BADO-349789 format. One record per residue (C-alpha): residue in three letters; x, y, z. Coordinates in Angstrom, 2 decimals. Example, Ala and Ser with C-alpha at 12.3 -4.5 7.8 and 13.67 -1.06 7.14 Angstrom:
<pts>
residuo,xx,yy,zz
ALA,12.30,-4.50,7.80
SER,13.67,-1.06,7.14
</pts>
This chain:
<pts>
residuo,xx,yy,zz
UNK,123.96,79.81,25.95
UNK,124.08,76.04,26.87
UNK,123.25,75.59,30.91
UNK,125.99,72.65,32.81
UNK,124.98,70.45,35.33
UNK,127.41,70.04,37.72
UNK,126.27,66.74,39.22
UNK,126.98,65.39,42.90
UNK,126.11,61.32,43.30
UNK,124.65,60.85,46.75
UNK,125.13,57.45,47.82
UNK,123.70,57.62,51.59
UNK,122.65,60.15,53.27
UNK,123.24,59.72,57.56
UNK,122.81,62.71,60.32
UNK,126.46,64.23,60.80
UNK,127.61,67.28,63.65
UNK,128.52,69.11,60.24
UNK,126.55,69.50,56.42
UNK,128.76,67.42,54.27
UNK,129.49,65.81,50.83
UNK,132.13,62.90,51.72
UNK,132.50,60.47,48.71
UNK,129.21,59.82,48.14
UNK,127.27,60.01,51.49
UNK,125.45,63.09,51.82
UNK,125.56,64.42,56.00
UNK,123.59,66.30,57.62
UNK,123.50,68.85,60.44
UNK,119.46,68.15,61.66
UNK,120.22,71.36,63.72
UNK,122.12,73.51,61.60
UNK,118.96,72.96,59.21
UNK,116.43,73.47,61.65
UNK,118.01,76.47,62.65
UNK,117.94,77.60,59.19
UNK,114.75,77.16,58.49
UNK,113.06,78.30,61.35
UNK,115.00,81.71,61.35
UNK,113.81,82.80,58.83
UNK,109.81,81.84,59.27
UNK,108.73,82.19,62.11
UNK,105.10,80.12,61.03
UNK,106.87,77.04,62.03
UNK,106.66,75.68,65.36
UNK,108.42,72.82,65.03
UNK,110.39,71.29,62.75
UNK,111.32,67.85,63.44
UNK,114.47,66.37,60.66
UNK,114.12,62.72,59.40
UNK,116.77,60.59,56.86
UNK,115.51,57.32,54.88
UNK,118.02,55.63,52.73
UNK,116.48,53.21,49.52
UNK,115.48,49.49,51.20
UNK,115.01,50.94,54.35
UNK,111.90,49.39,56.31
UNK,110.13,53.24,56.46
UNK,106.54,55.35,55.30
UNK,106.27,58.71,54.90
UNK,102.82,59.31,55.37
UNK,101.26,63.22,54.36
UNK,104.24,64.21,51.71
UNK,103.62,67.07,50.27
UNK,106.71,68.08,47.78
UNK,109.59,66.21,46.72
UNK,112.45,68.66,45.61
UNK,116.05,67.88,44.21
UNK,118.97,69.91,46.14
UNK,119.67,72.51,43.56
UNK,122.06,75.84,43.49
UNK,122.12,78.11,40.77
UNK,125.58,78.95,41.08
UNK,125.75,81.76,37.55
UNK,123.23,83.46,35.07
UNK,121.09,85.79,34.63
UNK,118.37,84.58,32.11
UNK,116.11,81.14,32.79
UNK,117.98,77.66,31.06
UNK,121.50,79.41,31.42
UNK,124.26,78.88,33.22
UNK,124.89,76.72,36.16
UNK,123.80,73.97,38.23
UNK,124.85,72.45,40.85
UNK,122.57,69.24,41.37
UNK,122.77,66.41,44.28
UNK,121.73,63.56,42.49
UNK,120.12,60.80,43.72
UNK,118.84,62.92,46.97
UNK,115.36,63.99,47.65
UNK,114.02,66.76,50.09
UNK,110.80,65.53,51.13
UNK,108.25,68.27,52.98
UNK,104.96,66.51,54.78
UNK,102.72,67.58,58.37
UNK,99.07,67.49,59.03
UNK,96.79,67.81,55.67
UNK,95.25,70.85,54.45
UNK,92.90,68.88,52.37
UNK,92.62,66.40,51.06
UNK,95.72,65.28,48.61
UNK,98.66,64.25,49.44
UNK,100.81,61.10,49.64
UNK,102.76,58.13,50.66
UNK,106.65,56.92,50.05
UNK,107.64,53.42,50.80
UNK,111.07,52.68,50.59
UNK,111.23,49.04,50.78
UNK,107.84,46.51,50.66
UNK,105.43,46.63,47.32
UNK,104.44,50.45,47.77
UNK,108.54,50.16,46.81
UNK,108.26,49.44,43.46
UNK,105.55,52.33,42.53
UNK,106.56,55.85,43.61
UNK,110.03,56.78,41.71
UNK,111.42,58.31,45.05
UNK,111.77,55.09,46.78
UNK,115.22,55.00,45.32
UNK,116.49,58.09,46.21
UNK,118.05,58.95,49.74
UNK,115.43,61.16,51.31
UNK,115.91,64.17,54.10
UNK,112.47,64.32,55.95
UNK,110.97,67.56,56.94
UNK,108.28,67.59,58.89
UNK,106.38,70.66,59.00
UNK,104.07,71.80,61.59
UNK,102.28,75.28,61.57
UNK,101.69,78.29,64.24
UNK,98.13,77.88,65.35
UNK,96.01,80.60,64.24
UNK,97.42,81.04,60.15
UNK,95.10,81.04,57.17
UNK,95.67,77.36,54.42
UNK,97.56,79.47,52.23
UNK,99.88,80.62,54.47
UNK,99.73,77.32,56.05
UNK,100.87,75.36,52.60
UNK,103.52,78.41,51.88
UNK,104.95,77.57,55.01
UNK,105.76,74.51,54.31
UNK,106.20,74.31,50.57
UNK,109.30,77.58,52.04
UNK,110.61,75.26,54.09
UNK,111.50,72.42,51.65
UNK,112.69,74.93,48.93
UNK,115.02,76.36,51.65
UNK,116.44,73.35,52.58
UNK,116.81,71.86,48.75
UNK,119.33,74.85,48.78
UNK,120.71,74.95,52.04
UNK,122.39,71.62,51.02
UNK,123.68,72.07,47.79
UNK,125.06,75.44,49.14
UNK,126.27,72.91,51.58
UNK,128.51,71.17,49.37
UNK,129.54,74.18,47.40
UNK,133.06,73.40,47.46
UNK,133.09,69.66,46.71
UNK,134.03,68.71,43.65
UNK,131.17,67.48,40.93
UNK,131.25,63.94,39.42
UNK,129.93,64.83,36.43
UNK,129.33,68.28,34.42
UNK,126.22,67.55,31.66
UNK,126.08,70.62,29.38
UNK,122.55,70.49,28.44
UNK,122.60,72.39,24.74
UNK,118.98,73.71,22.74
UNK,119.89,76.83,20.19
UNK,123.15,77.21,20.66
UNK,123.62,76.29,17.05
UNK,121.64,75.61,13.45
UNK,119.65,72.99,13.02
UNK,118.76,70.48,9.93
UNK,115.69,72.06,8.48
UNK,114.65,68.36,7.48
UNK,113.89,67.56,10.97
UNK,110.38,67.83,11.83
UNK,109.50,70.48,13.49
UNK,108.85,69.08,17.52
UNK,106.81,71.16,20.05
UNK,105.73,70.85,24.00
UNK,102.91,71.62,25.24
UNK,103.61,71.36,29.24
UNK,100.55,71.70,31.42
UNK,100.57,72.97,34.61
UNK,98.45,72.61,37.38
UNK,96.86,76.51,38.26
UNK,93.17,76.24,39.64
UNK,93.90,78.70,42.76
UNK,92.34,77.08,45.96
UNK,95.53,75.33,46.64
UNK,95.98,73.89,43.34
UNK,98.86,76.36,42.26
UNK,102.32,76.41,40.36
UNK,104.70,78.63,40.49
UNK,107.60,80.01,37.06
UNK,110.12,82.13,38.06
UNK,108.65,83.41,41.69
UNK,105.16,83.83,40.74
UNK,102.27,81.98,40.04
UNK,100.54,80.35,36.77
UNK,97.27,81.37,36.99
UNK,98.77,84.66,35.44
UNK,100.60,85.79,32.02
UNK,100.20,82.30,30.77
UNK,100.22,80.47,27.92
UNK,104.01,80.72,27.08
UNK,107.04,79.79,25.15
UNK,109.63,79.27,27.76
UNK,112.83,77.94,27.55
UNK,112.89,73.93,27.51
UNK,115.88,73.80,30.23
UNK,113.65,75.89,31.86
UNK,112.54,73.47,35.08
UNK,115.92,72.12,34.97
UNK,117.62,75.69,37.06
UNK,114.05,74.93,39.36
UNK,112.26,77.77,37.29
UNK,109.26,75.49,38.14
UNK,107.82,75.13,41.84
UNK,105.10,72.36,42.99
UNK,102.53,74.72,45.53
UNK,99.99,71.35,44.55
UNK,97.47,70.04,46.99
UNK,96.27,67.42,44.76
UNK,96.40,63.63,44.27
UNK,99.55,61.71,44.99
UNK,99.80,59.54,42.25
UNK,100.33,62.34,39.46
UNK,101.36,64.87,41.15
UNK,103.93,66.64,39.17
UNK,106.68,67.70,42.63
UNK,109.64,69.90,41.95
UNK,111.18,67.09,41.56
UNK,109.64,65.86,38.44
UNK,110.03,69.63,37.27
UNK,113.72,70.27,37.77
UNK,114.24,66.25,35.77
UNK,111.07,65.85,33.68
UNK,111.96,63.11,31.23
UNK,109.84,64.31,28.57
UNK,112.39,67.54,27.99
UNK,115.29,65.31,28.81
UNK,114.26,63.12,25.66
UNK,113.10,66.03,23.94
UNK,116.83,68.02,24.16
UNK,118.58,64.43,23.72
UNK,117.38,64.20,20.38
UNK,117.75,67.27,19.18
UNK,119.18,68.16,16.09
UNK,119.49,64.29,15.25
UNK,116.11,63.51,15.49
UNK,114.31,66.28,14.96
UNK,113.63,70.14,15.44
UNK,112.38,70.50,19.39
UNK,111.20,74.06,18.40
UNK,110.47,75.31,22.09
UNK,108.33,74.42,24.94
UNK,104.34,76.79,25.20
UNK,103.94,75.90,29.03
UNK,99.86,76.59,30.18
UNK,97.29,76.72,32.50
UNK,94.39,74.76,33.32
UNK,92.00,76.47,34.33
UNK,88.14,76.26,35.89
UNK,86.21,78.02,34.14
UNK,84.29,76.69,30.55
UNK,84.87,79.70,29.02
UNK,88.96,80.36,30.57
UNK,89.50,76.99,29.13
UNK,88.53,77.68,25.32
UNK,90.81,80.68,25.58
UNK,94.05,80.02,26.65
UNK,93.77,76.36,25.07
UNK,93.35,78.40,21.78
UNK,96.18,80.80,23.50
UNK,98.28,77.22,22.91
UNK,97.50,76.05,20.15
UNK,98.63,79.48,18.83
UNK,102.16,79.24,20.15
UNK,102.28,75.90,18.62
UNK,101.58,77.06,15.50
UNK,103.54,80.44,16.26
UNK,107.12,77.95,16.67
UNK,106.28,76.37,12.68
UNK,105.58,72.59,14.81
UNK,104.39,69.90,12.62
UNK,103.98,67.39,15.65
UNK,103.54,67.84,19.85
UNK,103.14,66.22,22.63
UNK,101.18,66.87,25.86
UNK,101.09,66.40,29.08
UNK,98.76,67.08,31.36
UNK,98.54,67.30,35.29
UNK,95.78,66.58,37.28
UNK,92.41,64.72,36.26
UNK,89.04,65.42,35.55
UNK,88.75,68.46,34.81
UNK,92.58,68.94,33.52
UNK,91.37,66.65,31.03
UNK,89.00,68.91,29.18
UNK,91.57,71.18,29.05
UNK,94.20,68.49,27.35
UNK,91.04,67.24,24.66
UNK,90.55,71.04,23.83
UNK,93.95,71.71,22.87
UNK,94.37,67.79,21.31
UNK,91.39,68.99,19.15
UNK,92.92,72.20,17.67
UNK,96.40,70.71,16.64
UNK,95.48,68.19,15.01
UNK,92.53,70.64,12.90
UNK,95.34,72.93,13.21
UNK,97.56,69.80,10.47
UNK,99.63,68.94,14.13
UNK,100.10,65.37,15.38
UNK,99.53,65.01,18.83
UNK,100.18,63.06,20.88
UNK,99.64,63.21,24.89
UNK,100.17,61.10,28.10
UNK,97.82,60.35,30.83
UNK,96.86,58.27,33.87
UNK,93.72,56.99,34.23
UNK,90.21,56.53,36.79
UNK,88.79,53.56,35.17
UNK,87.78,52.34,38.34
UNK,89.30,49.55,40.98
UNK,88.11,46.79,38.17
UNK,89.09,49.38,34.76
UNK,85.53,49.20,33.58
UNK,84.82,53.13,34.15
UNK,85.67,55.62,31.68
UNK,88.68,56.49,32.65
UNK,89.25,60.23,30.53
UNK,86.22,62.76,31.44
UNK,86.68,63.65,28.19
UNK,87.73,62.43,24.57
UNK,87.90,63.06,21.01
UNK,88.04,61.01,17.77
UNK,90.92,63.27,17.03
UNK,93.10,61.81,20.58
UNK,94.57,58.64,18.72
UNK,97.95,59.17,19.91
UNK,97.59,58.29,23.60
UNK,99.91,57.15,26.15
UNK,98.74,56.05,29.43
UNK,100.92,55.55,32.83
UNK,98.61,53.74,34.36
UNK,95.26,53.26,35.55
UNK,95.25,55.40,39.71
UNK,92.34,53.42,41.12
UNK,93.85,50.37,41.23
UNK,94.45,49.32,44.43
UNK,97.05,48.22,46.48
UNK,97.46,46.69,49.70
UNK,100.37,48.21,51.68
UNK,102.00,46.28,54.89
UNK,103.15,47.28,57.95
UNK,106.16,49.29,57.91
UNK,108.72,49.65,60.80
UNK,108.68,52.79,60.71
UNK,106.79,55.58,59.97
UNK,107.37,59.43,58.93
UNK,104.52,61.52,59.79
UNK,100.76,61.64,60.78
UNK,99.94,58.48,59.91
UNK,96.40,59.04,61.68
UNK,95.43,60.62,58.63
UNK,96.13,58.69,56.05
UNK,91.96,57.61,55.52
UNK,91.60,61.37,54.98
UNK,93.96,60.41,51.56
UNK,93.13,60.67,47.62
UNK,92.34,57.00,47.35
UNK,92.53,56.06,50.67
UNK,89.33,54.99,52.44
UNK,87.99,55.44,56.12
UNK,88.98,51.84,57.06
UNK,92.71,52.35,55.02
UNK,94.34,52.05,58.24
UNK,94.40,48.09,59.29
UNK,94.84,47.36,62.93
UNK,98.53,45.56,62.82
UNK,99.31,48.63,60.76
UNK,99.57,47.40,57.23
UNK,96.82,49.99,54.73
UNK,94.78,49.04,51.79
UNK,94.48,51.87,49.50
UNK,94.18,52.93,45.51
UNK,98.11,54.26,43.82
UNK,96.53,57.07,43.67
UNK,97.96,57.85,46.72
UNK,101.56,56.68,45.98
UNK,103.92,59.90,45.22
UNK,104.48,59.34,41.33
UNK,103.02,55.83,40.64
UNK,100.97,57.60,38.18
UNK,103.39,60.06,37.03
UNK,102.23,62.10,33.74
UNK,105.17,63.88,32.40
UNK,106.41,59.92,32.51
UNK,108.93,60.09,35.00
UNK,107.11,56.58,37.12
UNK,107.80,52.61,37.97
UNK,104.85,51.06,36.01
UNK,105.25,49.17,32.35
UNK,103.12,47.56,30.44
UNK,103.69,44.12,28.98
UNK,101.88,41.90,25.68
UNK,100.31,38.70,27.24
</pts>
């Protein structure tokens, strides 16, 4: 069965007495939203709701996750049925840092040029949790608040007619057998210690690798639970709008035969990495693929998983390309990946996360500004007296996203 995405285009976000969508304006009743979230979770001690729009002189700091408001309307199996989506809007969760790996979104200025979310109309939740709960409970509280807020907004607009309906098809009709068979290896961070991703409500540490319907993320079946570097964190929004999957589906049946998605994890121990990589390779071979595309989340440790899979697929005769960001030092002169192999001869770079940028002060800051120096990509003196800051791209949400959902490009000079 196909998946129908009913899109409602959002062109502005404002506060109002009632939550609704009218002529592209998303109106939010902050009190209703706050009550909806706090009644479900007594661990929320305080919840502030803010809105921000592209071009605002505003900065959001200590961002944990970003989600597109979506509501599953029908369908029992992942990848089928219908979904309502508030296209152009996003829910952003932020709050005190549990570890050190959260990020920044600027709505204007040079920082906005690096984050894809600077173009979204944002509903921001600043969540403070009750004293005495564990770090894992802290993160769970904030992530669930974001999921509930996204569903609340989509549900509040249930009587609004969609502006557009996209019918996403995949295996509904036969495909020319002469077309190249392409598989997608979708690596998700799942190492524990607040480095978690959830697949259909279950922690991805268990049960992967696995062949899944490519449309599973579009129905919010993949959720981020990660406290990782902001630049290449795959937020829930990126899983909902994975550009690799979108492009593969777009060319399915005309340019290639998209045979499926192998979603796999990124363990921490070498033996588990080897076992998981081989299992992913076996599944790609099971799909009888001629070629494969690989994406990962995170850097350093996950580079080893990525390289193991590339090497194994290439040695099995399956031509493979991969997307990755680089950590090559601020001057670009250092080794950019923690691991490599001669078989990795088709690599797409989405940028150097160590590149330093200076961001000007903003009129409005949402979140815990003093924590900027604790962000991955921040420094003890990143925050200057005038409110400006010097950071690496590593600290900007989505700056070097490894699904390709970013703003950086290159040109020959």
